[in-house]
C-alpha positions as CSV (number, residue, x, y, z in Angstrom):
1,M,-99.8,-7.0,-13.6
2,K,-103.5,-6.2,-13.8
3,K,-105.0,-4.5,-10.8
4,T,-107.2,-6.6,-8.5
5,L,-107.3,-4.0,-5.8
6,I,-109.4,-3.2,-2.8
7,T,-112.5,-5.2,-3.8
8,V,-110.5,-8.4,-4.0
9,L,-108.2,-7.6,-1.0
10,A,-110.7,-6.2,1.4
11,A,-111.7,-9.8,2.3
12,V,-108.2,-10.4,3.7
13,M,-108.1,-13.3,6.0
14,A,-107.9,-14.5,9.4
15,L,-106.1,-14.3,12.6
16,G,-102.6,-13.3,12.9
17,A,-99.4,-15.0,13.5
18,S,-96.6,-15.3,15.9
19,A,-93.3,-13.8,15.2
20,V,-91.9,-17.3,16.0
21,S,-93.8,-20.4,14.9
22,N,-92.8,-24.1,15.1
23,T,-89.7,-23.4,17.2
24,P,-87.9,-26.6,18.3
25,G,-85.2,-25.8,20.7
26,Y,-87.0,-23.1,22.6
27,P,-87.7,-24.0,26.2
28,I,-91.2,-22.5,25.8
29,S,-93.4,-23.0,22.7
30,P,-95.9,-20.4,21.4
31,V,-99.5,-21.3,20.7
32,P,-99.4,-20.5,17.0
33,F,-101.5,-17.9,15.2
34,T,-103.4,-20.8,13.4
35,S,-104.9,-21.8,16.8
36,V,-106.1,-18.4,18.1
37,R,-108.9,-16.2,17.0
38,V,-109.1,-12.6,18.4
39,S,-112.4,-10.7,18.4
40,G,-114.2,-7.9,20.1
41,P,-113.2,-4.3,20.6
42,F,-109.7,-2.8,20.6
43,W,-107.5,-5.6,19.2
44,G,-110.3,-7.2,17.3
45,D,-111.1,-3.8,15.7
46,R,-107.4,-3.3,14.8
47,I,-107.1,-6.7,13.2
48,E,-110.2,-6.0,11.2
49,A,-108.8,-2.7,10.2
50,S,-105.6,-4.5,9.1
51,R,-107.7,-7.0,7.2
52,N,-110.0,-4.5,5.5
53,V,-107.7,-1.4,5.1
54,T,-104.0,-1.9,5.8
55,I,-103.2,-5.0,3.8
56,P,-105.3,-4.0,0.8
57,L,-103.7,-0.6,0.9
58,A,-100.2,-2.2,1.0
59,F,-101.0,-4.4,-2.0
60,E,-102.4,-1.4,-3.8
61,K,-99.2,0.6,-3.1
62,C,-97.1,-2.3,-4.3
63,E,-98.9,-2.1,-7.7
64,E,-99.0,1.7,-7.8
65,N,-95.3,2.0,-6.9
66,E,-94.2,-0.7,-9.4
67,R,-93.0,-3.2,-6.9
68,Y,-94.4,-6.0,-9.0
69,A,-93.1,-4.3,-12.2
70,N,-89.6,-4.6,-10.7
71,F,-89.9,-8.4,-10.7
72,D,-91.4,-8.4,-14.1
73,R,-88.5,-6.4,-15.5
74,A,-86.0,-8.6,-13.6
75,A,-87.5,-11.6,-15.5
76,H,-86.8,-9.7,-18.8
77,P,-83.7,-7.6,-18.0
78,S,-82.7,-4.8,-20.3
79,E,-80.0,-2.1,-20.4
80,S,-82.8,0.4,-21.1
81,Y,-84.3,0.1,-17.6
82,K,-83.4,2.8,-15.1
83,V,-83.4,1.1,-11.7
84,E,-85.0,3.6,-9.2
85,G,-86.5,3.5,-5.7
86,F,-84.6,1.8,-2.9
87,S,-82.6,-1.4,-3.1
88,F,-84.9,-3.0,-0.5
89,D,-88.2,-2.2,-2.3
90,D,-88.8,-6.0,-2.9
91,T,-89.4,-6.4,0.8
92,D,-92.7,-4.4,0.6
93,V,-94.1,-7.3,-1.4
94,Y,-92.7,-9.9,0.9
95,K,-94.0,-8.2,4.1
96,T,-97.5,-7.6,2.6
97,I,-97.8,-11.3,1.6
98,E,-96.7,-12.2,5.1
99,G,-99.4,-10.1,6.7
100,A,-102.1,-11.4,4.4
101,S,-101.0,-14.9,5.1
102,Y,-101.6,-14.5,8.8
103,R,-105.2,-13.7,7.9
104,L,-105.7,-16.4,5.3
105,H,-105.8,-19.4,7.7
106,N,-109.0,-18.5,9.5
107,Y,-110.6,-16.4,6.9
108,P,-110.0,-18.3,3.6
109,D,-110.5,-16.2,0.5
110,K,-109.9,-17.9,-2.8
111,K,-109.7,-14.6,-4.7
112,L,-107.1,-13.2,-2.4
113,E,-105.1,-16.4,-2.4
114,A,-105.2,-16.5,-6.2
115,Y,-104.0,-12.9,-6.3
116,I,-101.1,-13.7,-4.0
117,D,-100.3,-16.8,-6.2
118,S,-100.2,-14.6,-9.2
119,V,-97.7,-12.3,-7.5
120,I,-95.6,-15.3,-6.5
121,D,-95.6,-16.4,-10.1
122,V,-94.2,-13.0,-11.1
123,M,-91.5,-13.3,-8.4
124,A,-90.6,-16.9,-9.5
125,A,-90.0,-15.8,-13.1
126,A,-87.5,-13.2,-11.8
127,Q,-85.4,-15.8,-9.9
128,E,-82.1,-16.6,-11.6
129,P,-81.2,-20.3,-12.2
130,D,-78.9,-20.5,-9.2
131,G,-81.6,-19.0,-6.9
132,Y,-80.4,-15.4,-6.7
133,L,-83.4,-13.0,-6.6
134,Y,-82.7,-9.3,-6.2
135,T,-84.4,-7.0,-8.7
136,A,-82.3,-4.0,-7.9
137,R,-79.5,-5.8,-9.8
138,T,-81.2,-8.1,-12.2
139,Q,-83.5,-5.6,-13.9
140,N,-80.4,-4.1,-15.5
141,P,-77.3,-6.1,-14.6
142,A,-75.1,-3.7,-16.5
143,H,-76.4,-0.7,-14.6
144,P,-77.9,-1.9,-11.4
145,H,-79.2,0.2,-8.5
146,P,-76.5,2.6,-7.3
147,W,-76.5,0.9,-3.9
148,A,-76.3,-2.6,-5.4
149,G,-72.6,-2.7,-6.2
150,K,-71.1,-3.8,-9.5
151,E,-71.3,-7.5,-8.7
152,R,-73.2,-9.7,-6.3
153,W,-72.5,-9.3,-2.6
154,T,-69.9,-6.5,-3.1
155,S,-72.0,-4.0,-1.2
156,V,-74.0,-6.3,1.0
157,E,-72.3,-5.0,4.1
158,N,-73.2,-1.5,3.1
159,L,-76.4,-0.6,1.2
160,S,-77.3,-3.4,-1.2
161,H,-79.6,-5.1,1.3
162,E,-79.3,-8.4,-0.6
163,F,-79.4,-10.4,2.7
164,Y,-82.1,-8.1,4.2
165,N,-84.3,-8.9,1.2
166,L,-83.6,-12.5,1.7
167,G,-84.7,-12.2,5.4
168,H,-88.1,-10.7,4.6
169,M,-88.6,-13.1,1.7
170,I,-88.2,-16.0,4.1
171,E,-90.6,-14.5,6.7
172,G,-93.2,-14.0,4.0
173,A,-92.7,-17.4,2.5
174,V,-92.9,-19.3,5.7
175,A,-96.1,-17.5,6.7
176,Y,-97.7,-18.3,3.3
177,Y,-96.7,-21.9,3.6
178,Q,-98.1,-22.2,7.1
179,A,-101.4,-20.5,6.1
180,T,-102.0,-22.4,2.9
181,G,-99.8,-25.4,2.8
182,K,-98.4,-24.3,-0.6
183,R,-94.6,-24.5,-1.1
184,K,-94.3,-22.3,-4.2
185,F,-93.1,-19.2,-2.2
186,L,-91.2,-21.3,0.3
187,D,-89.3,-23.0,-2.5
188,I,-88.3,-19.6,-3.9
189,A,-87.0,-18.6,-0.5
190,C,-85.1,-21.9,0.0
191,R,-83.4,-21.5,-3.4
192,Y,-82.3,-18.0,-2.6
193,A,-81.1,-19.1,0.9
194,D,-79.2,-22.0,-0.7
195,C,-77.6,-19.5,-3.2
196,V,-76.4,-17.4,-0.3
197,D,-75.2,-20.5,1.7
198,R,-73.2,-21.7,-1.3
199,N,-71.4,-18.4,-1.6
200,I,-71.2,-16.9,1.9
201,G,-69.5,-18.4,5.0
202,D,-66.2,-19.7,6.3
203,G,-65.8,-22.6,3.8
204,E,-63.3,-22.8,1.0
205,G,-64.2,-20.4,-1.9
206,K,-66.8,-18.6,0.2
207,L,-67.0,-14.9,0.9
208,R,-66.8,-13.8,4.5
209,L,-69.6,-11.2,4.7
210,V,-72.4,-10.3,7.0
211,P,-75.7,-8.4,6.4
212,G,-75.5,-4.6,6.4
213,H,-79.1,-4.6,7.6
214,Q,-80.0,-7.5,9.9
215,I,-83.1,-9.7,9.7
216,A,-81.7,-12.7,7.8
217,E,-80.4,-14.1,11.1
218,M,-83.9,-14.5,12.6
219,A,-85.5,-15.4,9.3
220,L,-83.0,-18.2,8.6
221,V,-83.7,-19.7,12.1
222,R,-87.4,-19.7,11.2
223,L,-86.6,-21.4,7.9
224,Y,-84.6,-24.0,9.8
225,N,-87.5,-24.6,12.1
226,V,-89.9,-25.2,9.2
227,T,-87.7,-27.2,7.0
228,G,-85.4,-29.0,9.4
229,E,-82.4,-28.1,7.2
230,K,-79.7,-27.3,9.7
231,R,-77.6,-25.4,7.1
232,Y,-80.0,-22.5,7.5
233,F,-79.4,-22.4,11.2
234,D,-75.7,-22.6,10.6
235,L,-75.8,-19.7,8.2
236,A,-77.7,-17.6,10.7
237,K,-75.2,-18.3,13.3
238,F,-72.3,-17.5,10.9
239,F,-73.8,-14.1,10.2
240,L,-73.8,-13.4,14.0
241,D,-70.4,-15.0,14.7
242,A,-68.7,-13.1,11.9
243,R,-70.2,-9.8,12.8
244,G,-67.6,-7.3,13.9
245,T,-64.8,-9.4,12.3
246,T,-65.3,-8.5,8.6
247,E,-64.3,-5.3,6.8
248,R,-67.2,-3.2,8.0
249,K,-66.8,-2.2,11.6
250,Q,-69.1,0.5,12.9
251,A,-71.6,1.0,15.7
252,Y,-74.3,2.2,13.2
253,S,-74.8,-1.4,12.0
254,Q,-73.7,-3.1,15.4
255,S,-70.5,-4.4,13.7
256,H,-68.2,-2.3,15.9
257,K,-67.1,-5.5,17.7
258,P,-68.2,-9.2,17.8
259,V,-71.7,-9.7,19.1
260,L,-70.6,-11.7,22.1
261,E,-68.6,-8.7,23.3
262,Q,-71.4,-6.2,23.0
263,D,-73.1,-4.9,26.1
264,E,-74.8,-1.8,25.0
265,A,-77.5,-1.1,22.4
266,V,-76.0,1.2,19.8
267,G,-76.6,2.3,16.2
268,H,-79.6,1.9,14.0
269,A,-82.4,0.7,16.3
270,V,-84.2,-1.5,13.8
271,R,-81.1,-3.3,12.6
272,A,-80.1,-3.7,16.3
273,T,-83.4,-5.3,17.5
274,Y,-83.5,-7.6,14.5
275,M,-80.0,-8.7,15.4
276,Y,-80.9,-9.2,19.1
277,A,-83.9,-11.3,18.1
278,G,-81.6,-13.4,16.0
279,M,-79.2,-13.7,18.9
280,A,-82.0,-14.9,21.2
281,D,-83.0,-17.5,18.5
282,V,-79.4,-18.8,18.2
283,A,-79.0,-18.8,22.0
284,A,-82.1,-20.8,22.6
285,I,-81.5,-23.4,19.9
286,S,-77.7,-23.8,20.5
287,G,-77.8,-23.5,24.2
288,D,-74.7,-21.3,23.9
289,S,-74.3,-19.6,27.3
290,A,-72.2,-16.9,25.8
291,Y,-75.0,-15.9,23.5
292,I,-77.5,-16.0,26.3
293,K,-75.3,-13.7,28.5
294,A,-74.6,-11.3,25.6
295,V,-78.3,-10.8,24.6
296,D,-79.3,-10.5,28.3
297,R,-76.7,-7.8,28.8
298,I,-77.9,-5.8,25.8
299,W,-81.6,-6.2,26.9
300,D,-80.7,-4.9,30.4
301,N,-79.0,-1.8,28.8
302,I,-82.1,-1.0,26.8
303,V,-84.6,-1.5,29.5
304,T,-82.7,0.3,32.2
305,K,-81.2,3.2,30.2
306,K,-82.6,3.5,26.7
307,L,-86.3,2.7,26.7
308,Y,-89.0,5.4,26.4
309,I,-92.0,5.3,28.7
310,T,-94.0,4.3,25.6
311,G,-91.8,1.3,24.9
312,G,-90.3,3.1,21.9
313,I,-86.6,2.9,21.2
314,G,-84.2,4.9,19.1
315,A,-83.7,8.5,20.4
316,R,-82.0,10.1,17.5
317,H,-83.3,11.1,14.0
318,Q,-79.7,11.0,12.8
319,G,-79.1,7.4,11.9
320,E,-82.5,6.4,13.3
321,A,-80.3,5.3,16.2
322,F,-80.1,4.7,19.9
323,G,-78.5,7.6,21.9
324,R,-76.2,7.5,24.9
325,N,-77.4,6.0,28.1
326,Y,-80.3,8.1,29.5
327,E,-80.5,10.2,26.3
328,L,-84.2,10.2,25.9
329,P,-85.4,13.6,24.4
330,N,-89.1,14.0,23.9
331,A,-89.8,16.4,21.0
332,S,-86.9,15.1,18.9
333,A,-87.4,11.4,19.8
334,Y,-87.3,9.2,16.7
335,N,-88.8,6.0,18.0
336,E,-89.3,4.5,14.6
337,T,-92.4,2.3,14.3
338,C,-90.2,-0.5,12.9
339,A,-88.0,-0.3,16.0
340,A,-91.0,-0.8,18.2
341,I,-91.9,-3.9,16.2
342,G,-88.3,-5.1,16.6
343,N,-88.5,-4.5,20.3
344,V,-91.5,-6.8,20.5
345,Y,-89.7,-9.5,18.5
346,T,-86.7,-9.3,20.8
347,N,-88.7,-9.4,24.1
348,Y,-90.9,-12.2,22.8
349,R,-88.0,-14.4,22.0
350,L,-86.4,-13.7,25.4
351,F,-89.6,-14.8,27.1
352,L,-89.6,-18.0,25.1
353,L,-86.0,-18.5,26.2
354,H,-86.3,-17.5,29.9
355,G,-90.0,-17.7,30.8
356,D,-90.0,-14.5,32.8
357,S,-92.9,-12.1,32.7
358,K,-90.6,-9.1,32.6
359,Y,-90.2,-9.5,28.9
360,F,-93.9,-9.4,28.4
361,D,-94.1,-6.3,30.6
362,V,-91.8,-4.5,28.2
363,L,-93.6,-6.1,25.2
364,E,-97.0,-5.0,26.4
365,R,-95.9,-1.5,27.1
366,T,-94.4,-1.2,23.5
367,L,-97.5,-2.9,22.0
368,Y,-100.1,-0.6,23.5
369,N,-98.2,2.6,23.1
370,G,-95.1,3.1,20.9
371,L,-96.1,0.5,18.3
372,I,-99.8,1.1,17.6
373,S,-99.2,4.8,17.7
374,G,-97.5,4.2,14.4
375,V,-100.8,3.4,12.6
376,S,-104.1,5.3,12.6
377,I,-107.1,3.7,14.2
378,D,-108.7,3.0,10.9
379,G,-105.5,1.3,9.6
380,G,-105.0,3.7,6.7
381,S,-102.2,6.0,7.6
382,F,-98.8,5.7,9.4
383,F,-96.1,7.3,11.5
384,Y,-92.4,6.8,10.8
385,P,-91.2,8.4,14.0
386,N,-93.2,8.5,17.2
387,P,-92.1,11.5,19.4
388,L,-93.3,12.2,23.0
389,A,-93.9,15.9,22.4
390,S,-95.0,18.0,19.5
391,T,-95.9,21.6,18.5
392,G,-97.3,20.5,15.2
393,G,-95.7,19.2,12.0
394,Y,-96.6,15.6,12.7
395,S,-99.3,13.7,10.9
396,R,-99.7,10.1,9.8
397,K,-99.2,9.6,6.1
398,P,-100.9,7.0,3.8
399,W,-97.5,5.8,2.6
400,F,-93.8,6.7,2.3
401,G,-91.3,6.4,-0.4
402,C,-89.3,4.3,2.0
403,A,-92.3,2.2,3.0
404,C,-90.7,-0.1,5.7
405,C,-93.0,1.1,8.5
406,P,-96.4,0.7,6.7
407,S,-95.5,-2.7,5.3
408,N,-94.1,-3.7,8.7
409,I,-97.4,-2.7,10.3
410,S,-99.3,-4.7,7.7
411,R,-97.4,-7.9,8.7
412,F,-97.3,-7.3,12.5
413,I,-100.9,-6.5,13.5
414,P,-102.4,-9.7,12.1
415,S,-99.6,-11.7,13.8
416,L,-100.8,-10.6,17.3
417,P,-102.9,-13.7,18.1
418,G,-99.8,-15.8,18.2
419,Y,-98.4,-13.8,21.2
420,I,-101.2,-14.4,23.7
421,Y,-100.4,-18.0,24.9
422,A,-97.4,-20.2,25.3
423,V,-96.8,-23.8,26.5
424,K,-94.1,-25.6,28.4
425,D,-94.6,-29.2,29.4
426,N,-97.9,-29.2,31.4
427,S,-98.0,-25.4,31.9
428,L,-100.0,-22.9,29.9
429,F,-98.8,-19.3,30.0
430,V,-101.5,-16.5,29.6
431,N,-99.5,-13.5,28.6
432,L,-101.8,-11.0,27.0
433,F,-105.4,-10.1,27.7
434,M,-107.9,-9.7,24.9
435,P,-111.1,-11.4,23.7
436,N,-110.2,-14.6,22.0
437,T,-110.8,-18.3,21.5
438,A,-107.8,-20.6,21.4
439,K,-107.1,-24.3,20.8
440,V,-104.2,-25.4,22.9
441,E,-102.4,-28.6,23.6
442,V,-100.8,-28.9,27.1
443,G,-99.2,-32.1,28.3
444,G,-100.6,-34.0,25.4
445,K,-104.2,-32.9,26.2
446,K,-106.2,-30.7,23.8
447,M,-108.3,-27.9,25.1
448,T,-110.3,-24.9,23.9
449,I,-110.2,-21.8,26.1
450,S,-111.5,-18.3,25.7
451,Q,-111.1,-14.9,27.1
452,Q,-113.7,-12.2,27.7
453,T,-112.5,-8.7,28.7
454,S,-112.6,-5.0,28.0
455,Y,-108.9,-4.7,28.7
456,P,-107.2,-2.2,28.5
457,W,-110.1,0.0,29.6
458,N,-110.6,-2.1,32.7
459,G,-108.8,-4.9,34.5
460,N,-111.5,-7.6,34.5
461,V,-110.7,-10.7,32.5
462,K,-112.7,-14.0,32.4
463,I,-111.0,-17.1,31.1
464,T,-113.2,-20.1,30.4
465,V,-112.4,-23.7,29.6
466,D,-114.8,-24.4,26.7
467,K,-113.7,-27.8,25.8
468,G,-111.4,-30.6,27.1
469,N,-109.8,-31.7,30.4
470,A,-106.2,-31.5,31.5
471,D,-104.1,-31.7,34.6
472,M,-102.0,-28.6,34.1
473,A,-100.7,-25.4,35.6
474,M,-102.3,-22.2,34.2
475,K,-99.7,-19.4,34.6
476,I,-101.4,-16.0,34.6
477,R,-99.1,-13.0,34.0
478,I,-99.6,-10.3,36.7
479,P,-98.5,-7.2,34.8
480,G,-95.7,-5.1,36.1
481,W,-98.0,-2.1,36.4
482,V,-100.1,-4.1,38.8
483,R,-97.0,-5.2,40.7
484,N,-96.0,-1.5,41.1
485,E,-93.1,-1.8,38.6
486,V,-93.1,0.5,35.5
487,V,-90.4,-1.5,33.8
488,P,-87.6,-3.7,35.3
489,G,-84.8,-1.5,36.8
490,D,-84.8,2.1,38.0
491,L,-85.3,4.0,34.7
492,Y,-88.9,4.8,35.7
493,A,-90.8,4.6,39.0
494,Y,-94.3,5.3,40.2
495,A,-94.4,8.6,42.2
496,D,-97.8,8.2,43.9
497,N,-99.1,6.3,46.9
498,E,-101.3,3.9,44.9
499,A,-101.0,0.2,45.7
500,P,-103.0,-1.6,43.0
501,A,-104.2,-5.1,44.0
502,Y,-105.4,-8.0,42.0
503,K,-107.7,-10.9,42.7
504,V,-107.9,-14.3,40.9
505,C,-110.8,-16.7,41.4
506,V,-111.4,-20.2,39.9
507,N,-115.1,-21.1,39.9
508,G,-115.7,-18.4,42.5
509,A,-113.0,-19.4,44.9
510,E,-110.1,-17.1,45.3
511,V,-106.6,-18.3,44.4
512,T,-103.5,-16.9,46.1
513,G,-99.8,-17.7,46.2
514,E,-96.4,-16.4,45.6
515,L,-95.7,-15.2,42.1
516,E,-93.2,-17.2,40.0
517,N,-91.3,-14.9,37.7
518,G,-94.3,-12.6,37.6
519,Y,-96.9,-15.4,37.1
520,L,-99.7,-16.6,39.4
521,V,-99.5,-20.4,39.0
522,I,-102.8,-22.4,39.3
523,P,-102.1,-26.1,39.1
524,R,-105.3,-28.2,39.0
525,K,-107.3,-30.7,37.0
526,W,-109.0,-28.4,34.6
527,R,-112.4,-29.4,33.3
528,K,-114.9,-28.1,30.7
529,G,-116.8,-25.2,32.2
530,D,-114.1,-24.0,34.6
531,V,-113.9,-20.3,34.9
532,V,-111.1,-18.0,35.9
533,D,-112.0,-14.5,36.9
534,I,-109.2,-12.0,37.1
535,A,-109.6,-8.5,38.5
536,F,-106.7,-6.1,38.2
537,D,-107.1,-2.7,39.9
538,M,-106.6,0.0,37.3
539,P,-106.0,3.4,39.1
540,V,-104.4,6.3,37.3
541,R,-100.7,6.4,38.1
542,T,-98.1,9.1,38.2
543,V,-94.6,8.1,36.8
544,K,-91.3,9.8,37.2
545,A,-88.1,9.2,35.3
546,N,-84.6,8.5,36.7
547,D,-83.0,11.9,37.4
548,K,-80.3,11.0,34.9
549,V,-82.9,11.5,32.1
550,A,-82.3,15.3,31.7
551,D,-85.4,15.9,29.5
552,D,-87.8,14.5,32.1
553,R,-86.5,16.2,35.3
554,G,-89.3,17.9,37.1
555,R,-91.9,16.2,34.9
556,I,-94.3,13.3,35.3
557,A,-96.1,11.0,32.9
558,V,-99.6,9.6,33.5
559,E,-100.6,6.0,33.0
560,R,-103.6,3.8,33.5
561,G,-103.2,0.1,33.1
562,P,-100.9,-0.6,30.1
563,L,-101.7,2.7,28.5
564,V,-99.5,5.8,28.6
565,Y,-101.4,9.1,28.3
566,C,-100.7,12.4,26.7
567,A,-102.2,15.9,26.6
568,E,-103.2,17.0,23.1
569,W,-104.5,20.4,21.8
570,P,-108.1,19.4,20.7
571,D,-109.1,18.5,24.3
572,N,-107.6,21.5,26.0
573,D,-108.3,25.3,26.0
574,V,-104.8,26.1,27.2
575,N,-101.4,25.7,25.6
576,I,-100.4,22.3,27.0
577,H,-96.7,23.2,26.8
578,T,-97.3,26.0,29.3
579,V,-99.1,24.1,32.1
580,L,-97.8,23.2,35.5
581,L,-99.4,20.2,37.3
582,K,-100.2,20.3,41.0
583,R,-97.6,18.6,43.2
584,K,-100.2,16.0,44.2
585,P,-102.4,15.6,41.2
586,Q,-105.9,14.1,41.5
587,Y,-107.4,12.4,38.4
588,A,-110.9,11.7,37.1
589,V,-111.6,9.0,34.5
590,S,-114.4,9.2,31.9
591,E,-115.4,6.9,29.0
592,H,-115.9,8.4,25.5
593,S,-117.2,5.7,23.2
594,D,-117.8,8.1,20.4
595,E,-114.3,9.5,20.2
596,L,-111.1,8.1,18.7
597,G,-112.6,4.7,18.3
598,G,-113.7,4.7,21.9
599,V,-111.3,5.8,24.6
600,T,-111.1,6.5,28.3
601,K,-109.9,10.1,29.1
602,I,-108.3,11.4,32.2
603,T,-108.7,14.9,33.6
604,T,-106.7,16.7,36.3
605,E,-106.4,20.3,37.6
606,A,-103.4,22.3,36.6
607,Q,-102.1,25.8,36.2
608,A,-101.6,27.7,32.9
609,L,-98.5,30.0,32.7
610,S,-98.3,32.9,30.4
611,Y,-96.6,36.3,30.1
612,G,-98.8,39.4,30.3
613,A,-98.4,42.5,28.2
614,D,-96.4,44.0,31.0
615,G,-93.9,41.1,30.9
616,R,-95.0,39.6,34.2
617,L,-95.8,35.9,34.6
618,N,-99.5,35.1,34.9
619,V,-100.8,32.0,36.5
620,A,-104.4,30.8,35.9
621,P,-106.2,27.7,36.9
622,A,-106.7,25.2,34.1
623,R,-108.3,21.8,33.6
624,L,-106.1,19.4,31.7
625,T,-107.5,16.4,29.7
626,L,-105.4,13.5,28.6
627,I,-105.9,10.8,26.0
628,P,-104.1,7.5,25.3
629,Y,-100.8,8.3,23.6
630,Y,-101.5,5.9,20.7
631,A,-104.6,8.0,19.7
632,W,-102.8,11.4,19.3
633,A,-102.6,13.2,15.9
634,H,-106.0,11.9,14.7
635,R,-107.6,15.3,14.8
636,G,-105.0,17.4,13.0
637,E,-101.5,18.7,13.8
638,G,-100.8,20.6,17.0
639,N,-99.4,20.5,20.5
640,M,-98.9,17.2,22.3
641,A,-96.9,16.2,25.4
642,V,-96.4,13.0,27.4
643,W,-94.1,14.3,30.1
644,L,-95.8,17.2,31.9
645,P,-94.1,19.6,34.3
646,I,-94.8,19.2,38.0
647,D,-91.9,21.3,39.3
648,V,-91.6,25.0,38.5
649,S,-88.0,24.3,37.3
650,A,-89.4,22.3,34.4
651,A,-92.3,24.7,33.5
652,S,-92.4,27.3,30.8
653,A,-94.6,30.1,29.8
654,S,-93.6,29.9,26.1
655,T,-93.9,27.2,23.4
656,P,-90.8,25.1,22.6
657,E,-89.0,24.9,19.3
658,T,-90.9,23.0,16.6
659,V,-89.6,19.6,15.5
660,T,-91.3,17.9,12.5
661,N,-91.3,14.6,10.8
662,E,-90.2,15.6,7.4
663,D,-86.8,13.8,7.5
664,N,-88.1,10.3,7.6
665,G,-86.8,7.1,6.1
666,F,-83.5,7.5,4.5
667,F,-81.2,5.6,6.8
668,R,-82.2,2.0,6.0
């Protein structure tokens, strides 16, 4: 197809979307992306970078890497075609359309919409009469992709990714329908879902198979929410119910035993979190207590034993997988960007199910650290893994052959506005803090509210009722880091004597009260002009890990607000891998608006260790500077560390072994 690249696409559209939209059956309903506009520094800048750089780049790469050509060839199959790439390459197109759709609603762009329509026309031509759409097979049915299997579905539990492709197709199609009202992509997705439903399941003549790579489960629930067709929900539940009972049984794909018997996060971390998100969907809509208990058990295992301080998950490069309990290495941590996105999806759905702020505490930690570290500040390059220590060999890349992380970033960042607010009955949840304007409906009353804040750089937030009146309860999340809780459980704890406070005022009068599930609840008759002023103390904090985490013994991490910090080579004259912090470190904070897109740095006194020519250990005073973890690796490759030694037992006078990111992306 003809190129219509950056000039057409740079005008990509408006505010993002929620991972879950139109969700009947959830106890709590999100305020959708179509109702929220984010602006200002930090997140507004990142959404603009997504609009102007990431999404256009993703469309450009789809053209450059023949993603569209695959569909065109599938519409005109031939035995002369050599089917190359990955069996899931179609999803790069679906995910990029999804991201662009989240922008289209508030920033209409006829040229971009026409471009997407032209792509959808190419996809439609490739769809077979019964709805099947999988270019890895249909380009050359006689000699399909090596992972596809000789016939439909024969390798779907292994490497064909036929159901995985369906899942991302649905996610993109629903987003485009919500943004534009057009059904053309949605109809394609429904026809493919119907094809799968006719052939897969427990019914007579059907094949009893489950996805090798999960996401269809959560996507089918979303399709059910939009169409009202219960067969899509039933198919999602079948995929979960049947898992662990079919031919493929292995921990790598979470099929080692039935999902209701699972109590530990194992295997490929992206597959796992997509499955857990689907379990939460099914739990909420079905009300099945066994599902609720199962996903709660798994969440507890992740948060108390397998979660990095950055909110990243997936300790092992091999298999892009979770490790054992408390296996959290730093330099060799995998922490795939896609897994961080999956962690957000899971925690968000559990919040909608349970209404507890602890899920947003984990979500926020992941969002500000292990997720946005996966994309450069300008939106144009990407990490696959996100380690917590480095001696070099790590740099963000403009794309990957296995492009799941860049295309996932292109769909996630614009979706962020849909995560800020949620509603239940006459209660409005305020979960995230960023400049925005939102139209909400609470208890049947329509209101417009806005936030003004410089969060995460300081803890001051102003919420204004700009329009409308309502008798409602505003529920303001008091973050775990304010409540002196790093994350739920004892995996991490603050190791200082700080006691951050917070203050909330309505129209100048302070509001107090016991927190309910981490929320300060303010019930009142809200009127136009009412102002809520929130002030969170934001001291620098020292964090220690549970002693069972071997790699972090004798070390501390540094946080401020929702941000985890790291030491990196460009800011320091000493080898950061050979420093030893003081036992009671003192910190200084300074703003640097001209560096790294604008950051707050932290400095502290330390000692630098080295060996002299005579072989003796030398100790010299050093000043250590730290930056937010998400900002590392923007100034070249080199030393970086999150966990810094505070005990002599953890200190070293030599540089550790190098671990690089050259082995990315071949475990999908």
